[in-house]
Backbone as numpy.savetxt, mean C-alpha at the origin, in Angstrom:
# Nx Ny Nz CAx CAy CAz Cx Cy Cz
-0.07 15.08 1.52 0.00 14.37 1.93 -1.02 13.40 2.36
-1.17 12.12 2.35 -1.91 11.23 3.71 -1.00 10.40 4.39
-0.21 10.10 4.01 0.84 9.54 5.09 1.56 11.00 5.75
1.81 11.96 5.11 2.25 12.69 6.20 1.54 13.08 7.44
0.14 13.59 6.79 -1.44 14.41 7.59 -1.12 12.86 9.45
-0.99 11.41 8.78 -0.99 10.50 9.43 -0.45 9.98 10.85
1.21 10.81 10.25 2.32 10.62 10.83 1.91 11.73 11.21
1.54 13.06 11.42 1.70 14.02 12.55 0.56 13.94 13.38
-0.42 13.13 12.84 -1.54 13.04 14.49 -1.16 11.36 15.45
0.93 10.90 14.85 1.13 10.36 15.56 1.19 8.33 15.87
0.78 8.47 14.69 0.20 6.86 13.35 1.70 6.01 12.78
1.83 5.10 13.73 2.69 4.24 13.00 2.26 4.70 10.78
2.18 4.46 10.02 1.91 4.16 9.12 3.10 3.23 8.33
2.32 2.26 6.92 3.36 1.58 6.46 2.86 1.13 5.08
3.32 1.69 3.43 2.58 1.40 2.43 3.99 -0.01 1.74
3.28 0.00 0.82 3.31 -1.05 0.14 2.44 -1.13 -1.60
3.20 -0.68 -3.10 3.03 -0.75 -3.78 3.37 -2.27 -4.31
2.36 -1.87 -5.00 2.07 -2.10 -6.52 2.77 -2.05 -7.86
3.38 -3.50 -7.74 4.12 -3.57 -9.34 4.21 -4.40 -10.30
3.08 -4.32 -11.49 2.80 -5.14 -12.94 4.30 -5.84 -12.88
5.53 -4.88 -12.72 7.10 -5.02 -13.32 7.42 -5.81 -13.37
9.06 -6.67 -13.48 9.19 -7.56 -12.29 10.27 -6.20 -11.61
11.04 -6.86 -10.62 11.97 -6.17 -9.27 12.90 -6.76 -9.37
14.55 -5.77 -9.41 15.08 -6.39 -9.43 16.37 -5.79 -8.35
16.76 -6.48 -7.35 16.90 -5.68 -6.03 18.52 -6.17 -5.76
18.91 -7.43 -6.37 19.88 -8.06 -6.40 20.45 -8.72 -7.58
21.67 -8.67 -7.68 22.82 -9.26 -8.88 23.30 -9.95 -9.08
24.14 -10.54 -9.80 24.33 -12.05 -9.61 26.74 -11.03 -8.91
26.97 -12.21 -7.97 27.75 -11.56 -7.56 27.82 -10.82 -6.31
26.14 -10.90 -6.03 26.68 -10.23 -4.54 26.39 -11.66 -4.15
26.67 -11.25 -2.70 26.15 -12.54 -1.72 24.89 -12.49 -1.20
23.77 -11.92 -1.20 21.93 -13.00 -1.08 21.92 -12.54 -2.34
22.32 -12.44 -3.21 21.96 -13.61 -5.02 22.58 -14.76 -5.30
23.68 -15.49 -3.83 24.57 -16.19 -3.93 23.78 -16.68 -3.02
23.35 -16.42 -1.89 22.19 -16.84 -1.14 21.06 -17.79 -1.72
20.07 -16.86 -1.89 18.99 -16.78 -2.63 19.22 -18.75 -4.05
20.68 -18.47 -4.48 20.76 -19.07 -5.19 20.86 -20.51 -5.29
21.22 -20.09 -4.14 21.52 -21.68 -3.23 21.32 -21.99 -2.88
19.61 -21.73 -2.31 18.82 -22.22 -2.11 17.78 -21.11 -0.58
17.68 -20.97 -0.67 17.39 -19.73 1.07 16.77 -19.19 0.36
15.35 -19.04 1.40 13.92 -19.32 0.97 13.86 -17.90 1.60
14.52 -17.23 1.25 14.69 -15.54 1.95 15.66 -15.09 2.28
15.76 -14.20 1.74 17.01 -13.10 2.77 16.58 -11.94 3.37
18.02 -11.30 3.58 18.14 -9.57 4.19 19.22 -8.91 3.37
18.80 -7.13 3.06 19.68 -7.06 2.45 19.85 -6.20 3.85
20.92 -5.30 5.62 20.89 -4.82 6.04 21.66 -3.37 5.90
21.39 -2.78 6.20 22.45 -1.23 6.58 22.72 -0.53 7.35
23.24 0.24 8.29 22.29 0.70 8.85 20.92 1.74 8.80
20.43 1.91 8.06 19.12 2.53 7.60 18.41 1.85 7.22
19.27 1.02 6.45 17.17 0.11 5.82 17.90 -1.89 5.55
16.25 -2.48 5.93 16.72 -3.56 5.71 15.67 -3.58 4.16
16.06 -4.58 3.33 15.51 -5.43 1.68 15.65 -6.45 2.46
14.38 -7.09 2.51 13.92 -8.17 2.77 13.44 -8.63 0.53
14.51 -9.90 1.27 14.02 -10.85 -1.04 13.55 -12.21 -0.58
12.38 -12.26 -1.57 11.57 -13.43 -0.93 11.24 -13.75 -2.30
12.02 -14.44 -2.70 11.83 -15.84 -4.19 9.62 -15.46 -4.35
8.97 -15.64 -5.09 7.36 -16.41 -4.54 7.32 -16.66 -5.75
6.80 -18.02 -6.21 6.61 -18.81 -7.87 5.32 -18.34 -7.96
4.11 -17.52 -7.33 2.95 -16.90 -7.71 3.10 -15.36 -6.85
2.36 -14.49 -7.40 2.16 -13.24 -6.68 1.53 -13.23 -5.26
1.95 -13.09 -4.55 1.12 -12.73 -2.60 0.28 -12.43 -3.24
-1.00 -12.48 -1.65 -1.98 -11.38 -2.03 -1.24 -10.27 -1.08
-2.67 -8.90 -0.90 -2.30 -7.92 0.29 -1.98 -9.51 1.07
-3.14 -9.61 0.92 -3.24 -9.54 3.13 -2.03 -10.49 2.95
-1.06 -11.27 2.72 -0.06 -12.05 2.78 1.10 -11.47 2.90
1.51 -10.41 1.88 2.67 -9.36 1.89 2.13 -8.26 3.16
1.09 -8.05 4.21 1.26 -7.17 5.61 0.96 -7.83 5.97
1.03 -8.86 6.36 1.32 -10.01 7.28 3.07 -9.96 7.59
4.30 -9.09 6.13 5.49 -9.34 6.17 6.24 -8.80 7.22
4.67 -7.60 7.20 5.25 -5.97 8.14 5.02 -5.95 9.71
3.98 -7.98 9.35 4.37 -7.35 10.94 2.99 -6.66 12.26
3.73 -6.17 13.37 2.27 -5.52 14.61 2.67 -3.87 14.27
3.97 -4.18 13.41 4.73 -2.26 14.29 3.62 -1.61 13.34
2.54 -1.66 12.92 2.29 -0.21 12.79 0.35 0.26 12.73
-0.01 1.67 12.78 -1.25 1.70 12.86 -2.21 1.15 11.44
-1.79 1.31 10.84 -2.15 0.90 9.07 -1.40 1.11 7.83
-1.54 0.29 7.42 -1.12 -0.09 6.07 -1.47 0.60 4.72
-1.23 0.98 4.22 -2.02 2.28 2.71 -1.79 1.41 1.40
-2.28 0.98 1.50 -1.54 -0.22 -0.06 -1.81 0.92 -2.21
-0.42 0.99 -2.34 -1.32 0.94 -3.87 -1.68 0.38 -4.62
-2.91 -0.02 -5.63 -2.42 -0.53 -6.91 -3.97 -1.92 -6.41
-3.31 -3.62 -6.67 -4.41 -3.97 -5.09 -5.58 -4.07 -5.52
-6.44 -3.77 -7.25 -7.47 -3.72 -7.30 -8.74 -5.21 -6.59
-7.87 -5.88 -6.95 -9.23 -6.59 -6.99 -9.04 -7.89 -5.54
-7.65 -6.90 -4.54 -7.95 -7.27 -3.23 -9.14 -6.92 -2.23
-9.96 -7.34 -1.37 -10.90 -7.38 -0.42 -10.86 -7.08 0.22
-9.87 -6.49 0.11 -9.47 -4.40 1.28 -10.60 -3.92 1.19
-10.41 -3.43 2.33 -10.88 -1.23 2.18 -9.98 -0.72 1.13
-10.77 0.68 -0.38 -9.93 0.59 -0.90 -10.69 2.40 -0.33
-9.82 2.82 -1.61 -10.34 5.00 -1.58 -9.34 4.63 -3.20
-10.49 5.00 -3.96 -10.10 5.50 -5.51 -9.46 7.54 -5.03
-9.29 7.15 -5.95 -8.22 8.75 -6.62 -8.42 8.82 -7.91
-10.01 9.57 -7.89 -10.12 10.22 -9.38 -9.34 11.29 -9.58
-8.65 11.47 -11.18 -8.48 12.91 -11.38 -8.86 12.93 -12.75
-10.18 13.79 -12.89 -11.35 13.97 -14.57 -9.95 13.97 -15.65
-9.09 14.39 -15.55 -8.05 14.64 -16.86 -8.11 12.93 -17.26
-7.87 11.96 -16.16 -7.37 10.80 -16.69 -9.28 10.15 -17.49
-9.04 10.71 -16.79 -10.75 9.36 -17.71 -12.18 9.26 -16.50
-12.97 8.29 -16.48 -13.92 8.47 -15.89 -12.67 6.87 -14.51
-13.54 7.32 -13.49 -13.50 5.94 -12.47 -13.31 4.85 -12.33
-13.23 4.46 -11.61 -12.72 2.62 -12.15 -14.28 2.46 -11.77
-14.30 0.66 -12.71 -15.16 0.68 -12.81 -15.20 -0.71 -11.59
-16.57 -1.04 -11.06 -16.37 -2.59 -10.95 -14.90 -2.93 -8.87
-14.78 -2.16 -8.41 -14.14 -2.19 -7.93 -14.72 -2.74 -5.89
-14.40 -3.76 -5.63 -14.80 -4.26 -4.63 -14.60 -3.64 -2.85
-15.21 -3.10 -2.33 -14.99 -2.61 -0.89 -14.78 -1.21 -1.31
-14.93 -0.87 -2.06 -14.56 0.27 -2.48 -15.27 1.46 -1.08
-14.10 2.47 0.15 -14.66 2.70 1.20 -14.84 4.26 0.28
-14.44 4.61 -0.40 -14.56 6.07 -0.57 -13.43 7.02 -2.22
-13.06 8.07 -2.01 -13.15 8.00 -3.44 -12.59 10.05 -3.12
-10.59 10.54 -3.72 -10.63 11.33 -3.85 -10.37 11.47 -5.25
-10.75 12.98 -4.80 -11.44 13.31 -6.65 -11.41 14.91 -6.81
-11.28 15.06 -8.17 -10.96 15.74 -8.49 -12.88 16.81 -8.38
-13.64 16.53 -9.71 -14.62 16.36 -9.84 -15.39 15.69 -8.81
-17.09 16.95 -9.11 -18.23 15.97 -8.18 -18.72 15.25 -8.66
-18.85 13.62 -8.28 -19.43 12.55 -9.28 -20.04 12.50 -8.22
-21.79 11.26 -9.08 -23.22 10.40 -8.81 -22.39 8.84 -8.97
-21.95 9.08 -7.18 -22.44 7.42 -6.59 -22.59 8.03 -5.19
-22.89 7.19 -4.55 -23.00 7.10 -3.29 -21.68 6.46 -2.42
-21.09 6.24 -2.98 -19.00 6.59 -2.61 -19.10 7.96 -1.08
-18.16 7.36 -0.29 -17.99 9.04 0.39 -17.29 9.45 -0.41
-17.40 10.65 -0.69 -16.33 11.68 -1.49 -15.56 12.77 -1.35
-14.05 12.72 -1.26 -13.18 13.47 -0.48 -12.57 14.44 -1.63
-12.49 16.09 -1.57 -11.58 16.30 -2.05 -10.08 16.26 -2.67
-9.57 16.04 -3.56 -7.86 15.95 -3.89 -7.01 16.79 -2.78
-7.82 17.48 -2.46 -7.19 18.11 -1.40 -7.59 18.46 -0.59
-8.46 17.44 0.33 -9.21 17.59 2.02 -8.19 16.03 2.32
-7.51 16.06 2.46 -6.22 14.67 3.23 -6.89 14.80 4.11
-7.11 16.06 5.29 -6.97 16.01 6.86 -8.39 15.48 7.12
-9.73 15.86 5.74 -10.82 15.02 6.38 -10.89 13.04 5.69
-10.12 13.02 5.01 -9.47 11.35 4.83 -8.96 10.94 5.75
-8.04 11.84 6.14 -6.81 10.62 7.04 -8.39 10.89 8.75
-9.97 11.92 8.73 -9.83 11.53 10.38 -11.15 10.56 9.97
-11.38 10.47 8.41 -12.87 9.26 8.38 -11.49 7.14 7.89
-11.01 7.69 7.87 -9.80 6.78 7.87 -9.70 6.82 9.80
-9.55 7.73 10.83 -8.70 7.70 11.93 -10.40 6.83 12.57
-11.16 7.39 12.69 -12.68 7.22 12.70 -12.34 5.77 12.39
-12.66 5.16 11.22 -13.11 4.10 10.47 -12.28 2.95 10.92
-10.58 2.78 10.17 -9.82 1.55 9.62 -9.22 1.78 11.01
-8.43 2.88 11.83 -7.18 2.81 11.98 -6.33 1.42 13.06
-6.41 1.32 13.78 -5.52 0.10 14.04 -6.35 1.29 16.53
-6.51 1.27 17.01 -6.78 2.48 18.09 -5.12 2.17 18.63
-4.36 2.88 19.16 -3.35 2.59 19.86 -3.52 1.40 21.11
């Protein structure tokens, strides 16, 4: 997995996963739920091993806005989804799923299980080291 490979090289990696479904981390009767209901603009649930930030929004934030929540603590942030974002993208393409996506802006590479006729840089789905080398050289924040 790409995350494991980057971590083995000493990088601090964060991830963001986009979902089209509503998320529910908070429940009525919990203090954090009551905090939001009372008007808090954001609340965090903290335990010895995790922090979960709950920040209600009136519209879905863009990727850069979400990445800012992470601060400067990471060398790279990998995001899944966000096809309409202007951020650099690596498409993961599998022949069995169908054609590669079209009209993707800022596509920097494709990880694929079949050779494709494209000028975009291609990596085998098994070439995690090669993809990590590419990201390390061209996109990872210098330490």
